[in-house]
PyMOL commands that place a pseudoatom at each C-alpha (Angstrom):
pseudoatom trace, name=CA, resn=UNK, resi=1, chain=A, elem=C, hetatm=0, pos=[13.029, 19.917, -3.096]
pseudoatom trace, name=CA, resn=UNK, resi=2, chain=A, elem=C, hetatm=0, pos=[15.753, 18.309, -1.108]
pseudoatom trace, name=CA, resn=UNK, resi=3, chain=A, elem=C, hetatm=0, pos=[15.578, 17.168, 2.484]
pseudoatom trace, name=CA, resn=UNK, resi=4, chain=A, elem=C, hetatm=0, pos=[17.408, 19.517, 4.839]
pseudoatom trace, name=CA, resn=UNK, resi=5, chain=A, elem=C, hetatm=0, pos=[20.289, 17.721, 6.612]
pseudoatom trace, name=CA, resn=UNK, resi=6, chain=A, elem=C, hetatm=0, pos=[19.214, 19.008, 10.034]
pseudoatom trace, name=CA, resn=UNK, resi=7, chain=A, elem=C, hetatm=0, pos=[15.871, 17.241, 9.627]
pseudoatom trace, name=CA, resn=UNK, resi=8, chain=A, elem=C, hetatm=0, pos=[17.473, 13.960, 8.616]
pseudoatom trace, name=CA, resn=UNK, resi=9, chain=A, elem=C, hetatm=0, pos=[17.486, 12.267, 12.025]
pseudoatom trace, name=CA, resn=UNK, resi=10, chain=A, elem=C, hetatm=0, pos=[13.836, 13.041, 12.832]
pseudoatom trace, name=CA, resn=UNK, resi=11, chain=A, elem=C, hetatm=0, pos=[12.222, 13.562, 9.430]
pseudoatom trace, name=CA, resn=UNK, resi=12, chain=A, elem=C, hetatm=0, pos=[9.469, 15.701, 10.892]
pseudoatom trace, name=CA, resn=UNK, resi=13, chain=A, elem=C, hetatm=0, pos=[9.733, 19.497, 11.023]
pseudoatom trace, name=CA, resn=UNK, resi=14, chain=A, elem=C, hetatm=0, pos=[12.306, 22.259, 11.056]
pseudoatom trace, name=CA, resn=UNK, resi=15, chain=A, elem=C, hetatm=0, pos=[11.944, 25.319, 13.283]
pseudoatom trace, name=CA, resn=UNK, resi=16, chain=A, elem=C, hetatm=0, pos=[12.912, 28.536, 11.492]
pseudoatom trace, name=CA, resn=UNK, resi=17, chain=A, elem=C, hetatm=0, pos=[13.428, 31.838, 13.304]
pseudoatom trace, name=CA, resn=UNK, resi=18, chain=A, elem=C, hetatm=0, pos=[12.546, 34.677, 10.926]
pseudoatom trace, name=CA, resn=UNK, resi=19, chain=A, elem=C, hetatm=0, pos=[15.002, 37.568, 11.348]
pseudoatom trace, name=CA, resn=UNK, resi=20, chain=A, elem=C, hetatm=0, pos=[12.615, 40.319, 10.276]
pseudoatom trace, name=CA, resn=UNK, resi=21, chain=A, elem=C, hetatm=0, pos=[9.576, 39.352, 12.385]
pseudoatom trace, name=CA, resn=UNK, resi=22, chain=A, elem=C, hetatm=0, pos=[11.404, 37.477, 15.187]
pseudoatom trace, name=CA, resn=UNK, resi=23, chain=A, elem=C, hetatm=0, pos=[8.792, 34.730, 14.978]
pseudoatom trace, name=CA, resn=UNK, resi=24, chain=A, elem=C, hetatm=0, pos=[9.340, 31.023, 14.946]
pseudoatom trace, name=CA, resn=UNK, resi=25, chain=A, elem=C, hetatm=0, pos=[7.924, 29.289, 11.884]
pseudoatom trace, name=CA, resn=UNK, resi=26, chain=A, elem=C, hetatm=0, pos=[7.733, 25.572, 11.274]
pseudoatom trace, name=CA, resn=UNK, resi=27, chain=A, elem=C, hetatm=0, pos=[8.454, 23.957, 7.944]
pseudoatom trace, name=CA, resn=UNK, resi=28, chain=A, elem=C, hetatm=0, pos=[7.998, 20.380, 6.814]
pseudoatom trace, name=CA, resn=UNK, resi=29, chain=A, elem=C, hetatm=0, pos=[11.256, 18.585, 6.131]
pseudoatom trace, name=CA, resn=UNK, resi=30, chain=A, elem=C, hetatm=0, pos=[9.766, 15.932, 3.888]
pseudoatom trace, name=CA, resn=UNK, resi=31, chain=A, elem=C, hetatm=0, pos=[10.996, 15.639, 0.364]
pseudoatom trace, name=CA, resn=UNK, resi=32, chain=A, elem=C, hetatm=0, pos=[8.397, 15.690, -2.409]
pseudoatom trace, name=CA, resn=UNK, resi=33, chain=A, elem=C, hetatm=0, pos=[10.357, 13.071, -4.360]
pseudoatom trace, name=CA, resn=UNK, resi=34, chain=A, elem=C, hetatm=0, pos=[10.500, 10.792, -1.320]
pseudoatom trace, name=CA, resn=UNK, resi=35, chain=A, elem=C, hetatm=0, pos=[6.770, 11.197, -0.695]
pseudoatom trace, name=CA, resn=UNK, resi=36, chain=A, elem=C, hetatm=0, pos=[6.018, 10.375, -4.340]
pseudoatom trace, name=CA, resn=UNK, resi=37, chain=A, elem=C, hetatm=0, pos=[8.220, 7.294, -4.158]
pseudoatom trace, name=CA, resn=UNK, resi=38, chain=A, elem=C, hetatm=0, pos=[6.474, 6.115, -0.985]
pseudoatom trace, name=CA, resn=UNK, resi=39, chain=A, elem=C, hetatm=0, pos=[3.054, 6.705, -2.582]
pseudoatom trace, name=CA, resn=UNK, resi=40, chain=A, elem=C, hetatm=0, pos=[3.849, 4.669, -5.700]
pseudoatom trace, name=CA, resn=UNK, resi=41, chain=A, elem=C, hetatm=0, pos=[5.391, 1.920, -3.583]
pseudoatom trace, name=CA, resn=UNK, resi=42, chain=A, elem=C, hetatm=0, pos=[2.141, 1.768, -1.582]
pseudoatom trace, name=CA, resn=UNK, resi=43, chain=A, elem=C, hetatm=0, pos=[0.039, 1.706, -4.777]
pseudoatom trace, name=CA, resn=UNK, resi=44, chain=A, elem=C, hetatm=0, pos=[2.196, -1.092, -6.189]
pseudoatom trace, name=CA, resn=UNK, resi=45, chain=A, elem=C, hetatm=0, pos=[1.948, -3.174, -3.039]
pseudoatom trace, name=CA, resn=UNK, resi=46, chain=A, elem=C, hetatm=0, pos=[-1.823, -2.638, -2.871]
pseudoatom trace, name=CA, resn=UNK, resi=47, chain=A, elem=C, hetatm=0, pos=[-2.172, -3.814, -6.475]
pseudoatom trace, name=CA, resn=UNK, resi=48, chain=A, elem=C, hetatm=0, pos=[0.000, -6.852, -5.760]
pseudoatom trace, name=CA, resn=UNK, resi=49, chain=A, elem=C, hetatm=0, pos=[-2.130, -7.799, -2.747]
pseudoatom trace, name=CA, resn=UNK, resi=50, chain=A, elem=C, hetatm=0, pos=[-5.314, -7.307, -4.786]
pseudoatom trace, name=CA, resn=UNK, resi=51, chain=A, elem=C, hetatm=0, pos=[-3.986, -9.498, -7.606]
pseudoatom trace, name=CA, resn=UNK, resi=52, chain=A, elem=C, hetatm=0, pos=[-2.965, -12.221, -5.145]
pseudoatom trace, name=CA, resn=UNK, resi=53, chain=A, elem=C, hetatm=0, pos=[-6.385, -12.128, -3.476]
pseudoatom trace, name=CA, resn=UNK, resi=54, chain=A, elem=C, hetatm=0, pos=[-8.143, -12.335, -6.853]
pseudoatom trace, name=CA, resn=UNK, resi=55, chain=A, elem=C, hetatm=0, pos=[-6.011, -15.315, -7.854]
pseudoatom trace, name=CA, resn=UNK, resi=56, chain=A, elem=C, hetatm=0, pos=[-6.848, -17.078, -4.588]
pseudoatom trace, name=CA, resn=UNK, resi=57, chain=A, elem=C, hetatm=0, pos=[-10.559, -16.441, -5.120]
pseudoatom trace, name=CA, resn=UNK, resi=58, chain=A, elem=C, hetatm=0, pos=[-10.401, -17.907, -8.628]
pseudoatom trace, name=CA, resn=UNK, resi=59, chain=A, elem=C, hetatm=0, pos=[-8.494, -20.980, -7.429]
pseudoatom trace, name=CA, resn=UNK, resi=60, chain=A, elem=C, hetatm=0, pos=[-10.888, -21.512, -4.515]
pseudoatom trace, name=CA, resn=UNK, resi=61, chain=A, elem=C, hetatm=0, pos=[-13.895, -21.196, -6.820]
pseudoatom trace, name=CA, resn=UNK, resi=62, chain=A, elem=C, hetatm=0, pos=[-12.439, -23.821, -9.139]
pseudoatom trace, name=CA, resn=UNK, resi=63, chain=A, elem=C, hetatm=0, pos=[-11.957, -26.214, -6.215]
pseudoatom trace, name=CA, resn=UNK, resi=64, chain=A, elem=C, hetatm=0, pos=[-15.519, -25.666, -5.022]
pseudoatom trace, name=CA, resn=UNK, resi=65, chain=A, elem=C, hetatm=0, pos=[-16.923, -26.113, -8.543]
pseudoatom trace, name=CA, resn=UNK, resi=66, chain=A, elem=C, hetatm=0, pos=[-14.995, -29.369, -8.910]
pseudoatom trace, name=CA, resn=UNK, resi=67, chain=A, elem=C, hetatm=0, pos=[-16.369, -30.629, -5.585]
pseudoatom trace, name=CA, resn=UNK, resi=68, chain=A, elem=C, hetatm=0, pos=[-19.924, -29.720, -6.578]
pseudoatom trace, name=CA, resn=UNK, resi=69, chain=A, elem=C, hetatm=0, pos=[-19.597, -31.484, -9.934]
pseudoatom trace, name=CA, resn=UNK, resi=70, chain=A, elem=C, hetatm=0, pos=[-18.171, -34.575, -8.235]
pseudoatom trace, name=CA, resn=UNK, resi=71, chain=A, elem=C, hetatm=0, pos=[-21.039, -34.599, -5.762]
pseudoatom trace, name=CA, resn=UNK, resi=72, chain=A, elem=C, hetatm=0, pos=[-23.617, -34.322, -8.563]
pseudoatom trace, name=CA, resn=UNK, resi=73, chain=A, elem=C, hetatm=0, pos=[-21.826, -37.074, -10.536]
pseudoatom trace, name=CA, resn=UNK, resi=74, chain=A, elem=C, hetatm=0, pos=[-21.943, -39.403, -7.512]
pseudoatom trace, name=CA, resn=UNK, resi=75, chain=A, elem=C, hetatm=0, pos=[-25.638, -38.703, -6.998]
pseudoatom trace, name=CA, resn=UNK, resi=76, chain=A, elem=C, hetatm=0, pos=[-26.403, -39.462, -10.650]
pseudoatom trace, name=CA, resn=UNK, resi=77, chain=A, elem=C, hetatm=0, pos=[-24.389, -42.705, -10.492]
pseudoatom trace, name=CA, resn=UNK, resi=78, chain=A, elem=C, hetatm=0, pos=[-26.288, -43.876, -7.407]
pseudoatom trace, name=CA, resn=UNK, resi=79, chain=A, elem=C, hetatm=0, pos=[-29.655, -43.638, -9.217]
for i in range(1, 79): cmd.bond("trace and resi %d" % i, "trace and resi %d" % (i + 1))
show_as sticks, trace
zoom trace
């Protein structure tokens, strides 16, 4: 399924006048291959954002654990 050149500038719909019924029909001008590419690009970017967020959570948890251990160590030393 290729994109029709007339739909290139807008990318939305194409109006088709049927000769037999004399009715105007509308057809999507989007390419299935282009839609699939956009979908997988979105999935990839969503996974990248999720991985980055998970890494930040792990790093933040390590920092907080280190602070808590330091606080406990100081309290034990002061006894």
